[in-house]
BADOTOR-958224 format. One line per field, with one value per residue: residue in three letters; residue number from 1; chain; x, y negated, z negated of N, C-alpha, C, O in turn. Coordinates in Angstrom, 2 decimals. Layout:
% BADOTOR-958224
resn: (ALA / ...)
resi: (NUM / ...)
chain: (A / ...)
n.east: (X / ...)
n.north: (Y / ...)
n.up: (Z / ...)
ca.east: (X / ...)
ca.north: (Y / ...)
ca.up: (Z / ...)
c.east: (X / ...)
c.north: (Y / ...)
c.up: (Z / ...)
o.east: (X / ...)
o.north: (Y / ...)
o.up: (Z / ...)
% end
This chain:
% BADOTOR-958224
resn: (MET / TYR / GLY / SER / GLY / ILE / THR / LEU / ARG / GLY / PHE / ASN / ASP / ASN / GLY / LYS / VAL / LEU / PHE / SER / SER / ASN / VAL / ALA / GLY / ILE / GLY / GLY / ILE / THR / ARG / ALA / LEU / PHE / LEU / MET / ALA / VAL / GLY / GLU / THR / ALA / ASP / VAL / VAL / PHE / TYR / GLN / GLY / GLN / VAL / LEU / PRO / ASP / GLY / LEU / THR / GLY / GLN / PHE / SER / GLN / THR / GLN / GLN / ALA / ALA / LEU / ASN / ASN / SER / ASN / ALA / VAL / ALA / PHE / LEU / ALA / ALA / ILE / GLN / ALA / GLY / THR / ALA / PRO / ASN / GLY / TRP / PHE / LEU / TRP / ASN / ARG / GLN / GLY / ALA / ARG / PRO / ARG / SER / PHE / SER / THR / GLU / THR / PRO / SER / SER / ALA / ALA / GLN / PRO / ARG / TYR / SER / ALA / ALA / PRO / VAL / ARG / ARG / LEU / HIS / SER / GLY)
resi: (1 / 2 / 3 / 4 / 5 / 6 / 7 / 8 / 9 / 10 / 11 / 12 / 13 / 14 / 15 / 16 / 17 / 18 / 19 / 20 / 21 / 22 / 23 / 24 / 25 / 26 / 27 / 28 / 29 / 30 / 31 / 32 / 33 / 34 / 35 / 36 / 37 / 38 / 39 / 40 / 41 / 42 / 43 / 44 / 45 / 46 / 47 / 48 / 49 / 50 / 51 / 52 / 53 / 54 / 55 / 56 / 57 / 58 / 59 / 60 / 61 / 62 / 63 / 64 / 65 / 66 / 67 / 68 / 69 / 70 / 71 / 72 / 73 / 74 / 75 / 76 / 77 / 78 / 79 / 80 / 81 / 82 / 83 / 84 / 85 / 86 / 87 / 88 / 89 / 90 / 91 / 92 / 93 / 94 / 95 / 96 / 97 / 98 / 99 / 100 / 101 / 102 / 103 / 104 / 105 / 106 / 107 / 108 / 109 / 110 / 111 / 112 / 113 / 114 / 115 / 116 / 117 / 118 / 119 / 120 / 121 / 122 / 123 / 124 / 125 / 126)
chain: (A / A / A / A / A / A / A / A / A / A / A / A / A / A / A / A / A / A / A / A / A / A / A / A / A / A / A / A / A / A / A / A / A / A / A / A / A / A / A / A / A / A / A / A / A / A / A / A / A / A / A / A / A / A / A / A / A / A / A / A / A / A / A / A / A / A / A / A / A / A / A / A / A / A / A / A / A / A / A / A / A / A / A / A / A / A / A / A / A / A / A / A / A / A / A / A / A / A / A / A / A / A / A / A / A / A / A / A / A / A / A / A / A / A / A / A / A / A / A / A / A / A / A / A / A / A)
n.east: (22.60 / 22.69 / 25.32 / 27.65 / 27.50 / 25.03 / 23.10 / 20.55 / 18.48 / 16.00 / 12.39 / 8.89 / 5.30 / 4.10 / 5.30 / 7.73 / 11.28 / 14.31 / 17.61 / 21.21 / 23.78 / 26.58 / 27.28 / 26.96 / 28.19 / 27.59 / 29.12 / 31.64 / 30.04 / 29.94 / 28.56 / 25.28 / 22.15 / 19.03 / 15.45 / 12.78 / 10.05 / 8.87 / 8.70 / 8.73 / 10.54 / 13.59 / 13.99 / 16.55 / 17.95 / 20.28 / 23.52 / 26.95 / 29.21 / 27.39 / 26.34 / 25.68 / 22.37 / 20.48 / 22.42 / 24.56 / 27.96 / 29.97 / 29.90 / 27.87 / 29.04 / 28.91 / 26.41 / 25.63 / 23.68 / 20.23 / 16.69 / 13.27 / 9.91 / 6.29 / 5.22 / 6.90 / 9.12 / 12.55 / 14.97 / 18.31 / 21.72 / 24.57 / 27.95 / 30.06 / 31.97 / 34.58 / 33.31 / 31.97 / 31.33 / 31.78 / 29.70 / 26.15 / 22.64 / 19.83 / 16.62 / 14.64 / 12.34 / 10.26 / 10.67 / 13.25 / 16.33 / 16.59 / 18.50 / 19.03 / 20.59 / 24.04 / 27.19 / 29.71 / 32.02 / 34.31 / 33.20 / 34.29 / 35.61 / 35.96 / 34.48 / 31.19 / 29.60 / 28.67 / 25.71 / 24.25 / 21.61 / 18.29 / 14.98 / 12.41 / 9.37 / 7.00 / 5.21 / 3.37 / 2.26 / 2.35)
n.north: (49.89 / 52.49 / 54.77 / 57.14 / 60.65 / 61.56 / 63.24 / 65.46 / 65.59 / 66.25 / 66.50 / 65.55 / 66.24 / 63.83 / 62.62 / 61.47 / 61.16 / 62.22 / 61.27 / 61.16 / 58.92 / 57.56 / 54.10 / 51.32 / 48.09 / 46.70 / 44.95 / 46.50 / 48.68 / 52.06 / 54.48 / 55.85 / 56.88 / 57.45 / 56.89 / 57.30 / 56.73 / 57.27 / 54.29 / 52.68 / 50.54 / 51.61 / 52.81 / 52.25 / 54.62 / 54.98 / 53.44 / 53.87 / 52.80 / 51.27 / 49.99 / 52.00 / 52.69 / 51.39 / 50.38 / 52.14 / 53.34 / 53.07 / 53.85 / 54.78 / 57.34 / 59.53 / 61.62 / 64.76 / 66.73 / 66.64 / 66.13 / 65.90 / 65.12 / 65.44 / 63.17 / 61.22 / 60.96 / 61.13 / 63.42 / 63.59 / 64.66 / 63.01 / 62.14 / 60.37 / 57.46 / 55.96 / 56.31 / 57.61 / 60.24 / 62.73 / 63.42 / 63.09 / 63.68 / 62.17 / 60.55 / 59.09 / 56.54 / 54.09 / 52.09 / 52.33 / 54.10 / 56.53 / 57.82 / 61.32 / 63.61 / 64.42 / 65.57 / 67.32 / 68.24 / 68.43 / 69.61 / 72.77 / 75.45 / 77.57 / 77.22 / 76.38 / 73.18 / 71.92 / 70.72 / 68.12 / 68.52 / 67.96 / 66.67 / 69.00 / 69.69 / 72.18 / 73.56 / 75.64 / 78.48 / 81.05)
n.up: (-108.75 / -109.89 / -109.82 / -108.48 / -109.38 / -110.58 / -112.97 / -113.50 / -116.29 / -117.26 / -116.79 / -116.88 / -117.29 / -116.76 / -114.66 / -115.20 / -115.11 / -116.48 / -116.53 / -116.29 / -115.30 / -113.51 / -113.69 / -111.59 / -110.94 / -113.34 / -115.69 / -117.58 / -118.44 / -117.89 / -117.77 / -118.27 / -119.82 / -118.44 / -118.18 / -116.04 / -113.68 / -110.34 / -108.53 / -110.76 / -113.03 / -114.40 / -117.74 / -120.06 / -121.97 / -123.51 / -123.26 / -122.35 / -124.77 / -126.15 / -129.28 / -132.12 / -133.44 / -136.30 / -138.07 / -138.13 / -137.92 / -135.08 / -131.51 / -128.69 / -126.54 / -124.53 / -122.93 / -124.18 / -124.39 / -123.44 / -123.67 / -122.63 / -123.51 / -123.02 / -124.13 / -123.47 / -125.09 / -125.89 / -126.79 / -127.71 / -127.66 / -128.40 / -127.73 / -129.93 / -130.21 / -132.11 / -134.56 / -137.71 / -137.41 / -134.86 / -133.13 / -132.53 / -133.06 / -131.60 / -131.47 / -129.07 / -128.16 / -126.56 / -128.42 / -129.16 / -130.08 / -132.66 / -135.28 / -136.04 / -136.93 / -137.72 / -136.49 / -138.24 / -137.32 / -134.55 / -131.45 / -130.18 / -128.16 / -129.83 / -132.16 / -133.19 / -133.58 / -136.83 / -138.25 / -140.18 / -142.57 / -141.51 / -141.88 / -141.18 / -139.70 / -140.00 / -137.36 / -136.73 / -138.50 / -137.57)
ca.east: (22.82 / 23.15 / 26.49 / 27.77 / 27.48 / 23.73 / 22.81 / 19.17 / 18.42 / 14.67 / 11.24 / 7.70 / 4.04 / 3.68 / 6.07 / 8.96 / 12.52 / 15.40 / 18.87 / 22.37 / 24.44 / 27.56 / 26.61 / 27.74 / 27.86 / 27.29 / 30.44 / 32.03 / 29.23 / 30.32 / 27.64 / 24.07 / 21.05 / 17.86 / 14.14 / 11.99 / 9.12 / 8.94 / 8.02 / 8.88 / 11.89 / 14.14 / 14.32 / 17.87 / 17.89 / 21.50 / 24.63 / 28.28 / 29.71 / 26.32 / 26.48 / 24.68 / 21.26 / 20.26 / 23.61 / 25.56 / 29.27 / 30.37 / 29.25 / 27.57 / 30.06 / 28.34 / 25.35 / 26.04 / 22.43 / 19.08 / 15.42 / 12.15 / 8.61 / 5.18 / 4.95 / 8.01 / 10.17 / 13.80 / 15.90 / 19.61 / 22.97 / 25.55 / 29.28 / 30.19 / 33.34 / 34.87 / 32.31 / 32.34 / 31.09 / 32.05 / 28.49 / 24.91 / 21.34 / 18.99 / 15.30 / 14.38 / 11.11 / 10.43 / 11.11 / 14.70 / 16.85 / 16.69 / 19.37 / 18.42 / 21.62 / 25.37 / 28.15 / 30.85 / 33.18 / 34.39 / 32.92 / 35.38 / 35.18 / 36.10 / 33.50 / 30.06 / 29.52 / 27.69 / 24.96 / 23.65 / 20.20 / 17.30 / 13.66 / 11.74 / 7.96 / 6.53 / 4.05 / 2.41 / 2.79 / 2.37)
ca.north: (50.06 / 53.85 / 55.13 / 58.57 / 61.51 / 61.65 / 64.55 / 65.60 / 66.08 / 66.77 / 65.80 / 65.96 / 66.28 / 62.46 / 62.12 / 60.84 / 61.89 / 61.85 / 61.56 / 60.36 / 58.49 / 56.49 / 52.82 / 50.45 / 46.68 / 46.09 / 44.83 / 47.25 / 49.87 / 53.01 / 55.63 / 55.62 / 57.84 / 56.70 / 57.52 / 56.51 / 57.36 / 56.65 / 53.01 / 51.94 / 50.18 / 52.61 / 52.48 / 52.72 / 55.29 / 54.42 / 53.29 / 54.07 / 51.61 / 50.65 / 50.18 / 52.91 / 52.01 / 51.47 / 50.01 / 53.21 / 52.98 / 53.72 / 53.53 / 55.92 / 57.62 / 60.25 / 62.58 / 66.16 / 67.43 / 65.74 / 66.75 / 64.96 / 65.76 / 64.80 / 61.87 / 60.39 / 60.85 / 61.77 / 63.88 / 63.75 / 64.82 / 62.10 / 61.98 / 59.05 / 56.97 / 55.03 / 56.49 / 58.48 / 61.61 / 62.76 / 63.69 / 62.88 / 63.88 / 60.98 / 60.62 / 57.79 / 56.18 / 52.72 / 51.21 / 52.51 / 55.39 / 56.71 / 58.96 / 62.47 / 64.32 / 64.17 / 66.66 / 67.13 / 68.80 / 68.23 / 70.88 / 73.45 / 76.75 / 78.55 / 77.02 / 75.51 / 72.11 / 72.05 / 69.49 / 67.87 / 68.89 / 66.93 / 67.20 / 69.72 / 69.97 / 73.43 / 73.30 / 76.71 / 79.49 / 82.37)
ca.up: (-110.17 / -110.14 / -109.04 / -108.21 / -110.56 / -111.24 / -113.55 / -113.95 / -117.66 / -117.53 / -116.24 / -117.61 / -116.56 / -116.48 / -113.54 / -115.67 / -114.87 / -117.37 / -115.86 / -116.62 / -114.08 / -113.54 / -113.45 / -110.70 / -110.90 / -114.62 / -116.32 / -118.75 / -118.66 / -116.85 / -117.74 / -119.07 / -119.75 / -117.98 / -118.05 / -115.09 / -112.75 / -109.02 / -108.46 / -112.02 / -113.46 / -115.33 / -119.12 / -120.47 / -123.26 / -124.10 / -122.33 / -122.92 / -125.44 / -126.93 / -130.72 / -132.67 / -134.11 / -137.74 / -138.83 / -138.16 / -137.39 / -133.84 / -130.24 / -127.84 / -125.54 / -123.40 / -123.20 / -124.17 / -124.10 / -123.51 / -123.33 / -122.50 / -123.68 / -122.31 / -124.76 / -123.00 / -126.11 / -125.46 / -127.81 / -127.06 / -128.40 / -127.80 / -128.30 / -130.56 / -130.30 / -133.20 / -135.61 / -138.81 / -136.94 / -133.42 / -132.35 / -133.27 / -132.42 / -131.67 / -130.86 / -128.45 / -127.46 / -126.07 / -129.52 / -129.33 / -130.55 / -134.10 / -135.58 / -136.68 / -137.68 / -137.19 / -136.57 / -139.14 / -136.64 / -133.11 / -130.79 / -129.49 / -127.66 / -130.91 / -133.23 / -132.90 / -134.57 / -137.90 / -138.36 / -141.49 / -142.62 / -141.17 / -142.20 / -140.10 / -139.99 / -139.41 / -136.52 / -137.00 / -139.41 / -136.94)
c.east: (23.33 / 24.33 / 26.49 / 27.62 / 26.16 / 23.50 / 21.37 / 19.17 / 17.04 / 13.61 / 10.01 / 6.46 / 3.51 / 4.44 / 7.33 / 10.15 / 13.58 / 16.70 / 19.97 / 23.09 / 25.59 / 26.82 / 27.53 / 27.26 / 27.45 / 28.58 / 30.63 / 31.23 / 29.53 / 29.36 / 26.46 / 23.10 / 19.78 / 16.60 / 13.33 / 11.00 / 9.25 / 8.11 / 8.10 / 10.34 / 12.36 / 14.31 / 15.72 / 17.72 / 19.11 / 22.55 / 25.94 / 28.79 / 28.66 / 26.52 / 25.35 / 23.59 / 21.33 / 21.51 / 24.66 / 26.85 / 29.53 / 29.56 / 28.94 / 28.67 / 29.46 / 27.25 / 25.92 / 24.84 / 21.31 / 17.83 / 14.32 / 10.85 / 7.52 / 4.70 / 6.01 / 9.05 / 11.37 / 14.61 / 17.24 / 20.73 / 24.00 / 26.89 / 29.38 / 31.65 / 33.44 / 33.84 / 32.81 / 32.08 / 31.30 / 30.81 / 27.26 / 23.69 / 20.50 / 17.65 / 14.97 / 12.94 / 11.27 / 10.81 / 12.60 / 15.05 / 16.90 / 17.56 / 18.61 / 19.44 / 22.96 / 26.28 / 29.24 / 32.13 / 33.15 / 34.11 / 34.17 / 34.85 / 35.20 / 35.01 / 32.39 / 30.01 / 28.46 / 27.02 / 24.36 / 22.17 / 19.32 / 15.93 / 13.03 / 10.31 / 7.56 / 5.24 / 2.99 / 3.07 / 2.92 / 3.44)
c.north: (51.47 / 54.15 / 56.61 / 59.36 / 61.54 / 63.09 / 64.56 / 66.23 / 66.65 / 65.97 / 66.31 / 65.90 / 64.90 / 61.84 / 61.38 / 61.76 / 61.33 / 62.22 / 60.68 / 60.05 / 57.56 / 55.21 / 51.95 / 49.01 / 46.02 / 46.10 / 45.65 / 48.52 / 50.85 / 54.19 / 55.33 / 56.78 / 57.05 / 57.55 / 56.66 / 57.39 / 56.61 / 55.35 / 52.17 / 51.56 / 51.19 / 52.01 / 53.02 / 53.32 / 54.89 / 54.29 / 53.44 / 52.76 / 50.88 / 50.98 / 51.09 / 52.14 / 52.14 / 51.22 / 51.09 / 52.74 / 53.77 / 53.26 / 54.82 / 56.09 / 58.32 / 61.20 / 63.98 / 67.05 / 66.40 / 66.50 / 65.69 / 65.72 / 64.97 / 63.51 / 60.85 / 60.10 / 61.65 / 62.15 / 64.09 / 63.89 / 63.96 / 62.21 / 60.54 / 58.68 / 55.96 / 55.11 / 57.40 / 59.95 / 61.62 / 62.94 / 63.39 / 63.18 / 62.63 / 61.26 / 59.23 / 57.72 / 54.71 / 51.72 / 51.36 / 53.88 / 55.39 / 57.93 / 60.07 / 63.28 / 64.15 / 65.37 / 66.31 / 67.67 / 68.42 / 69.57 / 71.45 / 74.78 / 77.80 / 78.42 / 76.08 / 74.40 / 72.41 / 70.71 / 69.35 / 68.22 / 67.69 / 67.52 / 67.85 / 70.01 / 71.25 / 73.16 / 74.37 / 77.78 / 80.86 / 82.49)
c.up: (-110.46 / -109.24 / -108.73 / -109.50 / -111.29 / -111.70 / -114.05 / -115.34 / -118.00 / -116.81 / -116.97 / -116.72 / -116.21 / -115.32 / -113.94 / -115.43 / -115.82 / -116.68 / -116.40 / -115.32 / -114.41 / -113.17 / -112.61 / -110.87 / -112.20 / -115.43 / -117.57 / -119.02 / -117.53 / -116.73 / -118.64 / -118.88 / -119.48 / -118.02 / -117.09 / -114.34 / -111.43 / -109.04 / -109.71 / -112.24 / -114.49 / -116.72 / -119.39 / -121.86 / -124.09 / -123.02 / -123.08 / -123.50 / -126.26 / -128.41 / -131.21 / -133.42 / -135.63 / -138.57 / -138.94 / -137.52 / -136.11 / -132.64 / -129.50 / -126.81 / -124.33 / -123.86 / -123.16 / -123.84 / -124.19 / -123.08 / -123.40 / -122.75 / -122.95 / -122.96 / -124.38 / -124.08 / -125.62 / -126.69 / -127.11 / -128.07 / -127.69 / -128.51 / -128.80 / -130.60 / -131.43 / -134.32 / -136.71 / -138.48 / -135.43 / -132.54 / -133.20 / -132.42 / -132.66 / -131.02 / -130.37 / -127.96 / -127.08 / -127.16 / -129.80 / -129.86 / -132.07 / -134.37 / -136.28 / -137.48 / -136.99 / -137.42 / -137.56 / -138.53 / -135.17 / -132.44 / -130.12 / -128.99 / -128.77 / -131.96 / -132.77 / -133.95 / -135.63 / -138.08 / -139.74 / -141.43 / -142.28 / -141.49 / -140.97 / -140.54 / -139.28 / -138.65 / -136.66 / -137.83 / -138.75 / -136.00)
o.east: (24.30 / 24.33 / 25.44 / 27.63 / 26.15 / 23.67 / 21.01 / 19.78 / 16.93 / 13.88 / 10.05 / 6.55 / 2.56 / 4.26 / 7.95 / 10.03 / 13.74 / 16.87 / 19.72 / 23.03 / 25.59 / 25.84 / 28.73 / 26.05 / 27.01 / 29.07 / 29.87 / 31.69 / 29.38 / 29.33 / 26.59 / 23.20 / 19.48 / 16.67 / 13.21 / 11.10 / 9.68 / 6.97 / 7.58 / 11.24 / 11.59 / 14.72 / 16.03 / 17.41 / 18.97 / 22.48 / 26.03 / 28.80 / 29.00 / 26.83 / 24.22 / 23.85 / 22.13 / 21.65 / 25.57 / 26.84 / 29.35 / 28.68 / 29.63 / 29.19 / 29.48 / 27.18 / 26.62 / 24.98 / 21.42 / 17.90 / 14.43 / 10.69 / 7.81 / 3.84 / 6.02 / 9.78 / 11.22 / 14.92 / 17.29 / 20.70 / 24.26 / 26.95 / 28.85 / 32.49 / 32.51 / 33.52 / 33.93 / 32.56 / 31.01 / 30.86 / 27.32 / 23.69 / 20.46 / 17.54 / 15.00 / 12.40 / 12.35 / 11.25 / 13.16 / 14.17 / 17.21 / 17.37 / 17.67 / 19.18 / 23.01 / 26.15 / 29.63 / 33.20 / 32.10 / 34.72 / 34.99 / 33.75 / 34.52 / 34.64 / 32.64 / 30.36 / 27.48 / 27.68 / 24.00 / 21.56 / 19.58 / 15.74 / 13.10 / 10.09 / 7.77 / 4.29 / 1.80 / 4.29 / 3.55 / 3.60)
o.north: (51.63 / 53.81 / 57.25 / 58.78 / 61.55 / 64.03 / 63.76 / 67.27 / 67.45 / 64.89 / 67.36 / 65.56 / 64.79 / 60.66 / 60.73 / 62.98 / 60.11 / 63.37 / 59.58 / 60.81 / 56.86 / 55.25 / 51.85 / 48.75 / 44.87 / 47.17 / 45.51 / 49.37 / 50.51 / 54.85 / 54.64 / 57.55 / 56.09 / 58.78 / 55.45 / 58.61 / 55.46 / 55.34 / 51.06 / 52.18 / 51.57 / 50.86 / 54.14 / 52.61 / 54.49 / 54.95 / 53.18 / 51.73 / 49.96 / 52.12 / 50.97 / 51.07 / 52.90 / 51.78 / 50.97 / 51.86 / 54.98 / 52.40 / 55.82 / 55.11 / 57.77 / 61.55 / 64.34 / 68.03 / 65.41 / 67.39 / 64.71 / 66.84 / 63.95 / 62.83 / 59.74 / 59.11 / 62.72 / 61.30 / 64.70 / 63.32 / 64.15 / 62.35 / 59.62 / 59.49 / 55.19 / 54.11 / 57.91 / 60.83 / 60.62 / 62.64 / 63.43 / 62.96 / 62.10 / 62.11 / 58.27 / 58.68 / 54.15 / 50.61 / 50.60 / 54.72 / 54.37 / 58.98 / 59.81 / 63.59 / 63.77 / 66.09 / 65.15 / 67.57 / 68.11 / 70.57 / 70.72 / 75.19 / 78.82 / 79.41 / 75.11 / 74.65 / 73.09 / 69.67 / 70.34 / 68.22 / 66.56 / 68.73 / 67.32 / 70.52 / 71.38 / 72.61 / 74.04 / 77.94 / 81.75 / 83.55)
o.up: (-111.21 / -108.06 / -108.72 / -110.59 / -112.52 / -110.93 / -114.92 / -115.55 / -118.93 / -116.27 / -117.61 / -115.54 / -115.43 / -115.02 / -113.10 / -115.52 / -115.94 / -116.28 / -116.90 / -114.36 / -115.42 / -112.42 / -112.89 / -110.93 / -112.18 / -115.79 / -118.52 / -119.78 / -116.35 / -115.69 / -119.66 / -117.93 / -120.19 / -117.91 / -117.27 / -114.34 / -111.40 / -109.50 / -109.73 / -111.69 / -115.37 / -116.87 / -118.99 / -122.82 / -125.24 / -121.98 / -124.28 / -122.82 / -127.01 / -128.75 / -130.76 / -133.96 / -136.17 / -139.66 / -139.76 / -136.66 / -136.07 / -132.74 / -129.65 / -126.28 / -123.22 / -125.04 / -122.21 / -123.10 / -124.91 / -122.24 / -124.14 / -122.26 / -122.33 / -122.40 / -124.91 / -123.99 / -125.01 / -127.52 / -126.05 / -129.16 / -126.50 / -129.73 / -128.18 / -130.99 / -131.67 / -134.95 / -136.65 / -139.20 / -134.76 / -131.35 / -134.42 / -131.21 / -133.76 / -130.14 / -131.14 / -127.43 / -127.27 / -126.85 / -130.58 / -130.07 / -132.69 / -133.74 / -137.03 / -138.64 / -135.81 / -138.41 / -137.70 / -139.13 / -134.61 / -132.80 / -129.57 / -129.36 / -128.66 / -132.60 / -132.05 / -135.10 / -135.35 / -138.07 / -140.38 / -140.36 / -142.70 / -141.38 / -139.86 / -141.64 / -138.08 / -139.20 / -136.71 / -137.84 / -139.32 / -135.38)
% end
């Protein structure tokens, strides 16, 4: 199932590993982001060409950044194809991916993308 080009994206204290890889042997899918532990079946966080969640326009294209916490939640920045924004931040758990914010610009070496405001909860005041 996993092809060449495996990129480690993160790991946590629960023995989970987050990685992206080319995909072999699944028609039309060429790249995906996976979460797994040794001896377990991998969870697919998203795959290239997958329709965006929550009725959003577009499809996932590729992982730009990804992180994993000890609750096995994955935050990731994905390039979006055929959508209203070129990039979006998503939060994934076993119930699926949920959108968080979207870029209004295409990233370039000259300018950083600007993201729409998303609610942020302050964890500590100090």
